C-alpha positions in Angstrom: -17.0 111.3 193.4 -14.5 111.8 196.2 -15.9 110.1 199.3 -14.4 112.8 201.5 -16.7 115.4 199.9 -19.7 114.0 201.8 -17.8 114.7 205.0 -17.5 118.4 204.4 -19.4 120.5 206.8 -21.3 122.3 204.1 -22.5 119.1 202.5 -23.5 117.5 205.8 -25.5 120.5 206.9 -27.1 120.6 203.4 -28.1 116.9 203.7 -29.5 117.3 207.2 -31.4 120.4 206.4 -33.0 119.6 203.1 -32.9 115.8 202.5 -34.5 114.9 205.8 -37.3 117.3 205.0 -37.8 115.6 201.6 -37.8 112.1 203.2 -40.4 113.2 205.9 -42.7 114.7 203.2 -42.4 111.5 201.1 -43.1 109.3 204.1 -46.1 111.5 205.0 -47.4 111.2 201.4 -47.0 107.4 201.4 -48.6 106.9 204.8 -51.6 109.0 203.7 -52.0 107.0 200.5 -51.5 103.6 202.1 -53.6 104.2 205.2 -56.8 103.9 203.1 -55.8 100.6 201.6 -54.5 99.2 204.9 -57.9 99.0 206.5 -60.7 99.6 203.9 -63.6 101.0 205.8 -66.7 101.6 203.7 -69.0 104.5 204.4 -72.7 103.5 204.7 -76.0 105.2 205.3 -78.4 104.3 208.2 -81.0 103.1 205.8 -78.6 100.7 204.0 -77.2 99.6 207.4 -80.6 98.9 208.8 -82.0 97.0 205.8 -79.0 95.0 204.6 -76.9 94.4 207.7 -78.7 95.0 211.0 -81.9 93.3 210.1 -80.0 90.1 209.1 -78.2 90.0 212.5 -74.7 90.3 210.9 -73.4 92.9 213.3 -70.9 91.8 215.9 -70.5 95.1 217.7 -70.5 98.9 217.3 -68.0 101.5 218.4 -69.0 105.1 218.6 -65.9 107.2 218.1 -65.7 110.7 219.5 -69.5 110.9 219.4 -69.3 111.6 215.7 -68.9 108.3 213.9 -70.0 104.7 214.5 -67.6 101.9 213.4 -69.5 98.7 212.6 -67.9 95.2 212.9 -69.3 92.3 211.0 -69.4 88.8 212.5 -66.5 86.6 211.3 -68.7 83.8 210.1 -70.7 86.2 208.0 -67.7 87.7 206.2 -67.7 84.8 203.8 -70.9 86.2 202.3 -70.2 87.7 198.8 -71.8 91.0 199.7 -69.0 91.6 202.2 -66.2 90.7 199.8 -65.1 94.4 199.5 -64.5 94.8 203.2 -63.5 91.3 204.3 -59.8 91.6 203.4 -57.0 94.2 203.5 -53.4 94.2 202.2 -52.2 92.0 205.0 -55.0 89.4 204.9 -58.4 89.1 206.7 -59.8 92.4 207.8 -60.5 92.4 211.6 -62.6 95.6 211.3 -64.1 98.0 211.5 -65.8 97.1 208.2 -68.3 99.9 207.9 -68.5 103.5 209.1 -71.7 105.4 209.8 -71.8 109.1 210.5 -74.2 109.9 213.3 -75.9 113.2 213.9 -75.9 112.9 217.7 -75.5 110.0 220.2 -79.1 110.3 221.4 -80.5 110.1 217.9 -78.3 107.1 217.1 -79.3 105.3 220.3 -83.0 105.9 219.6 -82.8 104.6 216.1 -80.8 101.6 217.1 -83.2 100.8 220.0 -86.2 101.0 217.7 -84.5 98.8 215.0 -83.5 96.1 217.6 -86.6 96.0 219.8 -87.7 92.7 218.3 -84.3 91.1 218.8 -83.9 88.3 221.4 -81.5 89.0 224.3 -78.7 86.9 222.7 -79.1 89.0 219.5 -78.7 92.3 221.1 -75.7 94.4 219.9 -73.0 95.7 222.2 -72.3 99.4 221.8 -69.1 101.0 223.2 -68.0 104.6 223.3 -64.4 105.6 222.7 -62.3 108.7 222.2 -59.4 108.5 219.7 -57.1 110.8 217.7 -57.7 110.4 213.9 -54.3 110.7 212.4 -55.5 110.1 208.9 -57.7 113.2 209.0 -54.8 115.3 210.4 -52.4 114.0 207.7 -55.0 114.7 205.0 -54.9 118.3 206.1 -51.2 118.5 206.7 -50.1 117.0 203.3 -51.4 119.9 201.1 -50.0 122.4 203.5 -46.7 120.7 203.5 -46.6 120.6 199.7 -47.3 124.4 199.6 -44.5 125.0 202.1 -42.1 122.9 200.1 -43.0 124.7 196.9 -42.5 128.1 198.6 -39.2 126.9 200.1 -37.9 125.9 196.6 -38.9 129.2 195.1 -37.3 131.2 197.9 -34.2 129.0 197.7 -33.8 129.7 194.0 -34.3 133.4 194.6 -31.6 133.1 197.3 -29.2 131.6 194.7 -29.9 134.5 192.4 -29.3 136.9 195.3 -25.8 135.8 195.9 -26.2 132.9 198.3 -28.1 129.7 199.1 -30.1 131.3 201.9 -33.5 132.7 201.2 -32.5 135.8 203.1 -29.7 136.6 200.6 -31.8 137.8 197.7 -31.1 141.4 198.8 -27.3 140.8 198.2 -25.5 142.0 195.1 -25.3 139.5 192.2 -22.1 141.1 190.8 -19.4 138.7 189.5 -16.0 139.4 191.1 -12.8 139.3 189.1 -9.7 139.4 191.3 -6.3 137.8 191.5 -7.9 134.4 191.7 -10.2 135.0 188.7 -8.6 137.3 186.2 -9.9 138.6 182.9 -7.8 137.4 180.0 -8.7 140.4 177.8 -6.2 143.3 177.7 -6.0 146.6 175.7 -4.0 144.8 173.1 -7.3 142.9 172.2 -9.1 146.3 171.7 -8.6 147.7 168.3 -9.9 150.9 166.7 -10.7 152.8 169.9 -7.4 154.6 170.4 -8.9 157.9 171.9 -11.2 155.9 174.2 -8.3 153.7 175.3 -6.2 156.8 176.3 -8.9 158.0 178.7 -9.6 154.6 180.1 -5.9 153.8 180.6 -5.6 157.0 182.7 -8.1 155.4 185.1 -6.1 152.2 185.2 -2.9 154.1 185.8 -4.5 156.0 188.7 -5.4 152.7 190.4 -1.9 151.4 189.9 0.0 154.7 190.8 -2.4 157.0 192.7 0.5 159.0 194.2 1.4 160.5 190.8 -2.0 162.2 190.8 -2.8 162.9 194.5 0.5 164.7 195.1 -0.7 167.4 192.8 -4.1 167.6 194.4 -5.9 165.8 191.5 -8.9 163.7 192.0 -9.7 160.7 189.8 -13.2 160.7 188.3 -15.7 158.7 190.4 -17.6 157.5 187.4 -16.9 156.9 183.7 -19.8 156.5 181.3 -19.2 154.6 178.1 -21.7 155.7 175.4 -22.0 154.4 171.9 -24.0 152.4 169.4 -24.4 148.6 169.9 -21.3 146.6 169.0 -18.8 149.4 169.3 -16.9 147.7 172.1 -18.2 149.2 175.4 -18.3 145.9 177.2 -15.0 144.8 175.6 -13.4 147.9 176.9 -14.6 147.2 180.4 -13.2 143.6 180.2 -9.9 145.1 179.1 -9.9 147.4 182.1 -10.5 144.3 184.3 -7.6 142.6 182.7 -5.2 145.5 183.0 -6.1 147.1 186.4 -5.1 144.2 188.6 -7.7 145.3 191.2 -11.0 143.7 192.2 -13.5 144.1 189.4 -17.3 143.8 190.1 -19.3 143.2 186.9 -23.1 143.1 186.6 -26.0 144.3 184.4 -28.4 147.0 185.3 -31.3 144.6 185.0 -29.9 142.6 187.9 -31.0 145.3 190.4 -34.6 145.0 189.4 -36.6 142.3 191.3 -40.2 141.5 192.1 -39.7 142.3 195.8 -39.9 145.9 197.0 -36.6 147.3 198.2 -34.4 144.6 196.7 -32.9 146.8 194.1 -31.8 149.5 196.6 -30.5 146.7 198.9 -28.4 145.3 196.2 -26.9 148.7 195.4 -25.9 149.2 199.0 -24.4 145.7 199.2 -22.5 146.2 195.9 -20.8 149.4 197.1 -20.2 147.9 200.6 -18.3 145.0 199.0 -16.4 147.3 196.6 -15.3 149.6 199.5 -14.1 146.6 201.5 -11.8 145.6 198.6 -10.8 149.1 197.6 -9.1 150.1 195.3 -11.7 148.4 193.1 -13.8 148.9 190.0 -17.6 148.5 189.6 -18.9 147.9 186.0 -22.6 148.3 185.4 -23.6 147.2 181.8 -26.8 148.6 180.3 -27.3 151.1 183.1 -30.4 152.5 181.3 -32.3 149.6 182.9 -32.3 151.5 186.2 -31.1 154.9 185.1 -34.0 156.1 183.1 -35.1 159.7 183.6 -37.6 160.1 186.5 -39.4 163.0 184.9 -40.4 161.4 181.5 -43.8 159.6 181.2 -44.1 159.6 185.0 -47.9 159.6 184.8 -47.8 156.2 183.2 -45.5 154.6 185.8 -47.3 152.2 188.2 -44.2 150.9 190.1 -41.5 153.1 191.6 -39.1 150.3 192.5 -36.8 151.3 189.7 -36.9 154.8 190.9 -36.0 153.8 194.4 -33.0 151.8 193.0 -31.8 154.8 191.0 -32.1 157.1 194.1 -30.0 154.6 196.1 -27.4 154.5 193.3 -27.3 158.3 193.2 -26.7 158.4 196.9 -23.8 155.9 196.7 -22.2 157.8 193.8 -22.6 161.1 195.6 -20.3 160.0 198.3 -22.2 160.6 201.6 -19.9 157.8 202.7 -16.3 157.6 201.5 -15.8 156.1 198.1 -12.0 156.4 198.1 -10.5 154.0 195.6 -13.9 152.9 194.1 -14.4 153.8 190.4 -17.7 153.1 188.7 -17.8 152.2 185.0 -21.1 152.1 183.2 -22.1 151.4 179.6 -25.2 152.3 177.6 -26.4 152.9 174.0 -29.3 155.1 175.2 -27.7 158.0 176.9 -30.5 160.3 175.8 -33.0 158.6 178.3 -30.7 158.6 181.3 -31.5 160.8 184.3 -29.7 164.2 184.3 -28.8 163.7 188.0 -27.0 160.5 187.1 -24.8 162.2 184.4 -23.8 165.3 186.3 -20.2 165.8 187.4 -19.5 164.3 190.8 -21.2 161.1 189.8 -20.2 160.3 186.3 -17.6 162.9 185.7 -16.3 161.6 182.4 -18.3 160.5 179.4 -16.4 158.5 176.7 -18.1 158.3 173.3 -17.4 155.2 171.3 -18.3 155.9 167.7 -18.6 153.5 164.8 -15.0 152.9 163.5 -13.7 154.7 160.4 -11.9 152.9 157.6 -8.5 152.9 159.3 -10.0 151.7 162.6 -11.9 148.9 160.8 -8.7 147.8 159.3 -7.2 147.5 162.8 -10.2 145.6 164.0 -10.0 143.2 161.1 -6.4 142.4 162.0 -7.5 141.3 165.5 -10.3 139.1 164.3 -8.3 137.6 161.4 -5.5 136.3 163.7 -7.1 132.9 164.5 -8.1 132.3 160.9 -6.1 130.4 158.2 -6.0 132.9 155.4 -5.2 132.8 151.7 -2.7 135.2 150.3 -5.3 137.2 148.3 -6.9 138.8 151.4 -6.7 142.6 151.1 -7.4 144.3 154.5 -7.7 147.7 153.0 -10.3 146.6 150.6 -12.2 144.7 153.3 -12.3 147.8 155.5 -13.4 149.9 152.6 -16.3 147.5 151.8 -17.7 147.7 155.3 -18.7 151.3 156.0 -20.8 151.7 159.1 -19.9 148.3 160.5 -19.2 148.0 164.2 -16.6 145.8 165.8 -19.2 143.2 166.5 -20.2 143.2 162.8 -16.6 142.8 161.7 -16.2 139.9 164.1 -19.3 138.3 162.6 -18.0 138.8 159.0 -14.7 137.0 159.9 -16.6 134.1 161.5 -19.1 133.9 158.7 -16.3 133.8 156.1 -14.6 130.9 158.0 -17.9 129.0 158.1 -18.4 129.5 154.4 -14.9 128.2 153.6 -15.5 125.2 155.9 -18.8 124.3 154.1 -16.8 124.3 150.8 -14.1 122.1 152.3 -11.4 124.6 151.7 -8.0 124.6 153.5 -7.8 128.4 153.6 -10.3 131.3 153.8 -9.9 133.3 150.7 -11.2 136.6 149.2 -14.4 135.1 147.7 -15.4 133.8 151.1 -15.2 137.3 152.6 -17.2 138.7 149.7 -19.9 136.2 150.2 -19.9 136.8 153.9 -20.4 140.5 153.4 -23.1 139.9 150.9 -24.9 137.5 153.3 -24.7 139.8 156.3 -25.7 143.0 154.4 -28.2 141.5 151.9 -29.2 138.3 153.6 -29.1 134.7 152.7 -29.1 133.9 149.0 -32.6 132.7 148.0 -31.8 130.0 145.4 -35.3 128.5 145.7 -37.2 131.7 145.0 -39.2 131.3 141.8 -39.1 134.4 139.5 -40.8 134.6 136.2 -38.9 135.7 133.1 -40.8 139.0 132.9 -40.1 139.8 136.6 -36.5 138.9 136.1 -36.3 141.3 133.1 -37.9 144.1 135.2 -35.4 143.4 138.0 -32.5 143.5 135.6 -33.5 146.9 134.1 -34.2 148.2 137.6 -30.7 147.4 138.9 -29.1 148.5 135.6 -30.8 151.8 136.1 -29.2 152.3 139.5 -25.8 151.3 138.0 -26.0 153.7 135.0 -27.2 156.7 137.0 -24.6 156.3 139.7 -21.8 155.7 137.1 -22.5 159.0 135.4 -23.0 161.3 138.4 -19.9 162.7 140.0 -21.0 162.7 143.7 -22.0 159.1 144.0 -20.0 156.2 145.4 -17.9 153.9 143.4 -19.9 150.9 141.9 -18.2 147.6 142.4 -20.9 145.1 141.2 -24.5 144.7 140.2 -26.5 141.5 140.8 -30.0 140.2 140.3 -29.6 137.2 142.6 -32.3 137.5 145.3 -31.0 137.9 148.9 -33.2 138.2 152.0 -36.0 140.5 151.0 -34.2 142.1 148.1 -34.6 140.8 144.5 -31.3 142.4 143.4 -28.8 145.0 144.4 -26.1 147.4 143.3 -23.1 147.3 145.6 -21.0 150.4 146.1 -17.7 151.2 147.7 -18.7 154.3 149.7 -16.5 157.1 150.7 -16.7 158.3 154.3 -17.7 161.9 154.7 -18.0 164.0 157.9 -20.3 166.5 156.0 -22.5 166.1 152.9 -23.1 168.9 150.5 -26.4 169.8 148.8 -25.1 168.5 145.4 -24.1 165.2 147.1 -27.6 164.8 148.5 -29.2 165.4 145.1 -26.9 162.9 143.3 -27.6 160.2 146.0 -31.4 160.8 145.5 -31.0 160.5 141.7 -29.0 157.2 142.1 -31.7 155.8 144.4 -34.4 156.7 141.9 -32.5 155.2 139.0 -34.3 151.8 139.3 -37.8 153.2 139.1 -36.9 155.7 136.3 -35.5 152.8 134.2 -38.7 150.8 134.6 -40.7 153.9 133.5 -38.4 154.5 130.5 -38.3 150.9 129.2 -41.7 149.5 130.1 -43.8 152.7 130.3 -44.9 151.3 133.7 -43.6 151.2 137.2 -43.7 148.4 139.8 -43.6 148.0 143.6 -39.9 147.0 143.5 -38.7 150.5 144.4 -40.1 150.4 148.0 -36.8 150.5 149.7 -35.5 153.2 147.3 -38.5 155.4 147.8 -38.2 155.1 151.6 -34.5 156.1 151.4 -35.3 159.0 149.1 -38.1 160.3 151.2 -36.0 160.3 154.4 -33.1 162.1 152.6 -35.4 164.7 151.2 -37.1 165.5 154.5 -33.7 165.7 156.2 -32.5 168.2 153.6 -35.6 170.4 154.0 -36.5 170.1 157.7 -33.2 169.3 159.4 -30.2 170.5 157.4 -31.6 173.8 156.2 -30.8 173.1 152.5 -34.1 174.3 151.0 -34.4 177.9 149.7 -38.0 178.5 150.8 -37.8 177.0 154.3 -34.5 178.8 154.8 -31.7 178.2 157.3 -33.9 176.6 159.9 -33.6 173.2 161.5 -36.4 171.4 163.4 -34.0 168.6 164.5 -34.2 167.8 168.2 -31.0 166.3 169.6 -32.5 165.8 173.1 -35.2 163.5 171.8 -37.9 165.3 173.8 -40.0 166.2 170.8 -40.4 162.5 169.9 -42.6 162.2 173.0 -44.8 165.1 172.1 -48.0 164.7 170.1 -47.6 168.1 168.4 -44.9 169.0 165.9 -42.5 171.9 166.7 -43.8 174.0 163.7 -47.1 175.3 162.4 -49.4 173.6 160.0 -48.5 176.1 157.3 -44.8 175.3 157.7 -45.6 171.5 157.6 -47.5 172.1 154.4 -44.6 174.0 152.9 -42.1 171.3 154.0 -44.3 168.6 152.2 -44.5 170.7 149.1 -40.7 171.3 149.0 -40.0 167.6 149.5 -42.3 166.6 146.7 -40.7 169.3 144.4 -37.2 168.1 145.3 -38.0 164.5 144.6 -39.8 165.2 141.4 -36.9 167.3 140.1 -34.5 164.5 140.9 -36.7 162.0 139.2 -36.9 164.1 136.0 -33.2 164.5 136.0 -32.6 160.8 136.5 -35.0 159.8 133.7 -33.3 162.3 131.3 -29.9 160.9 132.1 -31.1 157.3 131.4 -32.7 158.4 128.1 -29.4 159.9 127.0 -27.6 156.6 127.9 -30.3 154.2 126.9 -28.0 152.0 124.8 -25.7 151.4 127.8 -28.8 150.7 130.0 -30.0 148.0 127.6 -26.6 146.5 127.3 -26.1 146.2 131.0 -29.5 144.7 131.5 -28.9 142.1 128.9 -25.5 141.2 130.5 -27.3 140.9 133.9 -29.9 138.5 132.5 -27.0 136.5 131.1 -24.6 136.4 134.0 -26.7 137.6 137.0 -23.7 139.2 138.6 -21.7 142.0 136.8 -18.5 143.3 138.3 -16.6 146.6 137.8 -14.5 145.4 134.9 -17.6 144.5 132.9 -19.2 147.9 133.8 -16.1 149.7 132.4 -16.5 147.7 129.1 -20.1 148.9 128.7 -19.9 152.5 130.0 -16.2 153.4 129.8 -13.8 154.2 132.5 -15.4 156.2 135.3 -13.3 159.3 135.8 -14.4 162.3 137.9 -13.1 164.8 135.4 -15.1 163.2 132.5 -18.4 162.7 134.4 -21.4 164.3 132.8 -22.6 167.5 134.3 -26.4 167.4 134.2 -27.3 170.2 136.5 
């Protein structure tokens, strides 16, 4: 450590303020503990005093202290008696006294008892009694020590709260806890590190350009949006986009989470909002980024009867006031991110506060390919890596999922002591993330393994011969996670799904159960996930998408999410009954169609199941050998 550090004013004041307090409390504790052993005074009752000490003429003198207690001194020549061994010495040697203490009710009563007990004593045996007044420090310290410990504990708690509030003082917990990125502390992330969000980047870059060149906009009378709301599913890059803004804007950037406004003390949240905007205005032009704003921005009208604390509402009201601009907010732009825009207060989302809403969707295949390029840069890759195939095998994956795949593939290659990360590592990484860890230790009986093989073969055969299903790339009966086997597809991305596509997907999902029914004349519990998927798809077709003839072109879908909080359904009991009947009819028709298709191709089903029992994993080339090349124009029409 640098010796000059201790001479800094901040460290010196810290030492004087805190360390001396610690030393004083430790000294107080030690004094209180040692005072009892320094002069061991034994409490004694009057009866014991009269029988064992006074009657044997062992008392040298008595001191009455503050008319409450009598201190008894034993004669020096009698201290050698074994019965006085406990009081004859202290930590420094012989104990000069007092040796015993006697609590008296009153001075008059004590004098009467003493006179009665010594009435037969000769004049030279009489005991001298003196009366003194003294301040008992040990009693005071015994009271002060617990109080001091409580104060010290409270001081530590308030000091820690002060640190969380933006300073070491206990009065700073109302200050904003936002992290400031400026010219001294810069974000290293730029828009070049953000892939697959081209439309969102265009809108965000306009904000950055305004901060850099405000004259280009103000000369035409334009006003930059006060607030920008980033909305999208988890992992789509909302926080990454904000970090890129911090790296590109070259202006002070205040970053914090919505939960940092919420505290146990009333009014702290609103105080931190005021302090945040005050700091941002002082450094304008600047940017404020509030991540997970739904922590304080929840709608004030929903479930209000169940709310017992309005501290979050007070914080939201203060945020609305600051955004509304009763004071000038020139040069201060607020970025916010959430994946729960449906629960945010309408007053927070209105123009004039958050003028611009930027939606970050899950990336499509081309965007996933761009994201893979970013995350593959630091990896040492083999030549057989196909970015297009990787992006095609990861539909519905977010940017965070893709980053996880790349890292997992590198970890798998490292465990195998490889020099490069190859295609097999990425395949295994995708399998692990989608299906879970391979369960090599799971014990499966031969009969169960046969049922699983026919189940997965059923999915494969049905999907192979239906024209509106995704391309099958492999089938496996190796257990992963909660699954005992799986059929892996290369899905095509659709913006809309037709009725025939829905029906074919339901048939493919029912292929496993239909195969068990056809081969074993018995069904098992292994189709739970399939039945869940089928049921949801069927209800979506009937109740949401208006694809049922009897229900008609009606949708009971609620995009606002308000019906989820209602106990009643938005349709009558008769309609609910009709929906249930149509769903059952739809699923049963799909099941009969699936079973008929498998019966027609039973030889292919049995061949594929046998190959699965032999190899455990069957790829597309082996599937083509068994069932022929899958071509759309030659697929069987079964409708």
